[in-house]
Every structure is written in C-alpha cells, then in structure tokens.
C-alpha positions, 0 to 999 in steps of 0.5 A: 924540635927547633928549640932543642937544635934539631938533629945534630948534623955531625951524626949523619945517622945512627943514634941521632934519634937517641941524641934528640930524645936525650935532649928532649928529656933533659929540657923537661919534655916527655916522649912516648915509646912504642916498643912494638912499632916496626919500620921497614926500610924499602930498598934495603934488600942487601940487608936481608936478601933471602929472608924477605920479612924473616931475618935469616942472616945478620949483616953489618958494615964497618960504616954502620958499626963506626957510626953506631959506636961513635955517635953513641959515645957522642950522645953520652958525652954531649948530654950527660951532666955529671954522674952519667959521664962516668958511663963514658968510661965503661962505654969505651971499655966495652967497645974495646972489648967488643972490638977484640971479640969482633977480631976473634970472630971475624979475623978481619983487622981492617973491619975492627980498626975502621968500625971500632978504633977509628970511631973512638978516635974520631969521637975524641977528635970531635971534642970541640963540637961536644964542648959547644953542644954541652954549652947549648944543652946546659941552657936548656937543662931542666932535669939532672942525671939523677932523674935520668938514672931511672931509664938505665937497665942492666942489659948491655946496649947491644944485648938484642944484637948479641941474642940475634947473633946467637940465633943466626950466627956471626954477622956477615960483613959487607 
C-alpha cells in the first residue's frame, strides 16, 4: 500500500479503489475480485429511503456524478501507459454524450454542468498532478498496457446503471 503511494488524496471518493487497483496491477501485483460481495453503508438512508434493502428508486447527486466522472478520467490518465491512453478520448466523448442524454432526461442544466462539464474541466486543471503521478507510476511499472487489455470488456462502464435506470426509472437528483 505504501509502496504504491496509497490512495490519491485528490480523489476524496469514487474511483479511488480503481486507481489503487490499477497501480497494484501495473506494479506487478495481483488482486482478488469478489464480485458477489456486498457492502452496506449505514446511515445513508437518503439513498434508498423507502426500500430498505430493496432498491426502489435510483438517486444521484451532482457531486457524486462529478466525482465519478472526474476521478474515472484521472485514473485512466494517471495509470495508462500508451495504448490505453487512447481510451481517454472515448471516455470524454461518452461522458459528453451522457451529459446530453442527462440534460434531455432531467431538463436540469445546472446538474449537467456541475456533474459532467465541470468534472471534465477540473480533470484538465489537474493535469500537473496527473503528470507528477505518471512519473511515480512509471518507476513502479512492471506490466504494460498490452497486459491490461485482457481486463477490458465491450460493455460500457456504466452499463449496470443503465440497466438499473431501465428497471426503476430516471434518477432522482438530490
């Protein structure tokens, strides 16, 4: 954990574990994935107020979307070596597309601006941090992007959120 630099303190939350896992992999280590593990966050009743353990509505906030969008892009920009950096272009494109869809569905320009556009802008503003982190990661690197390609899948990153939205509706913005 210390050798990898721990969690990036610029992330706060959302994608921080993805960033650490990416660094873990490129440094030559392995991680075990437990896909059926469930974590319950106590005290977050505002997320699913009437459903208890059954999800009955989909909620989000501009802050949650902002952090997920920005930190996902930062993770890719910090850790990708060569070929995976091309994915940053598609990441930005699909988030811009998602922002247009969100605007159509929510009709809330303020939400779209702060959740998507500000996130992409702030990721650009953090380019110096990204550059410094890339230098540190380069010293740790034992695996290339080519070895990372086996983890890619064709489903979009937020496929589960799309499926959830089809089942229970457009997210309520809090």
